[in-house]
C-alpha positions as CSV (number, residue, x, y, z in Angstrom):
1,M,11.6,20.4,-1.7
2,V,11.2,17.7,0.9
3,D,10.7,14.1,-0.2
4,V,8.0,13.0,2.2
5,S,8.4,9.3,1.3
6,Q,11.8,9.4,3.0
7,H,10.4,10.9,6.3
8,D,10.7,8.8,9.5
9,L,7.0,9.0,10.2
10,V,5.9,7.8,6.7
11,P,5.4,4.0,6.8
12,E,7.0,1.7,4.2
13,H,4.9,1.6,0.9
14,T,5.7,-1.3,-1.5
15,V,4.1,-2.2,-4.8
16,L,3.0,-5.8,-4.7
17,D,3.5,-8.2,-7.7
18,E,0.4,-9.9,-9.1
19,G,1.1,-13.2,-7.4
20,S,1.2,-11.5,-4.0
21,V,-2.0,-9.5,-4.9
22,D,-3.8,-12.8,-5.7
23,D,-2.7,-14.3,-2.4
24,V,-4.0,-11.2,-0.4
25,L,-7.3,-11.2,-2.2
26,E,-7.8,-14.9,-1.7
27,E,-6.8,-14.7,2.0
28,Y,-9.4,-12.0,2.7
29,D,-11.9,-13.3,0.1
30,I,-12.3,-10.0,-1.6
31,D,-12.0,-8.4,-5.0
32,R,-9.3,-5.8,-5.8
33,T,-12.0,-3.0,-5.9
34,D,-13.0,-3.9,-2.3
35,L,-9.6,-2.7,-1.0
36,P,-9.4,0.8,0.5
37,K,-8.1,3.4,-2.0
38,I,-5.0,5.6,-2.2
39,K,-4.6,8.3,-4.8
40,R,-1.7,8.1,-7.3
41,A,-0.8,11.7,-6.4
42,D,-0.1,10.7,-2.7
43,P,3.5,11.7,-2.1
44,A,4.2,8.6,0.0
45,L,3.7,6.3,-3.0
46,P,6.8,4.8,-4.7
47,D,7.5,6.4,-8.1
48,E,6.8,3.1,-9.9
49,A,3.3,2.8,-8.5
50,E,0.6,3.0,-11.2
51,V,-3.2,3.1,-11.2
52,G,-4.5,-0.4,-10.5
53,N,-1.5,-1.5,-8.4
54,V,-1.9,-2.8,-4.9
55,I,0.3,-1.2,-2.3
56,E,1.4,-2.9,0.9
57,I,1.9,-0.5,3.8
58,V,3.8,-1.6,6.9
59,R,3.1,0.6,9.9
60,N,4.4,0.5,13.4
61,S,1.8,-0.7,15.9
62,R,1.7,-0.5,19.7
63,T,-0.1,-3.8,20.0
64,T,1.4,-6.0,17.3
65,D,4.7,-4.3,16.5
66,E,3.8,-4.1,12.8
67,A,0.4,-3.6,11.1
68,V,0.2,-4.5,7.4
69,V,-2.5,-2.8,5.3
70,Y,-3.3,-2.8,1.6
71,R,-4.5,0.0,-0.7
72,L,-5.5,0.1,-4.3
73,V,-4.0,2.9,-6.3
74,V,-6.6,5.1,-8.1
75,E,-6.5,8.2,-10.2
């Protein structure tokens, strides 16, 4: 079976620690539940990701080189 999380086209997914989550939420003046969602079953998620974690996704971007987005892990 292919591990899609290791595929070249899948952007880097990282579980944020609570301190970093607080910084992100404060920066954007939002609550955790306001973040876009990602399902726990998504094969691109790291194995250690749990429901309620916030994931940082770093994608390649034509205009800014890198685009950073955040997702809340849900069931």
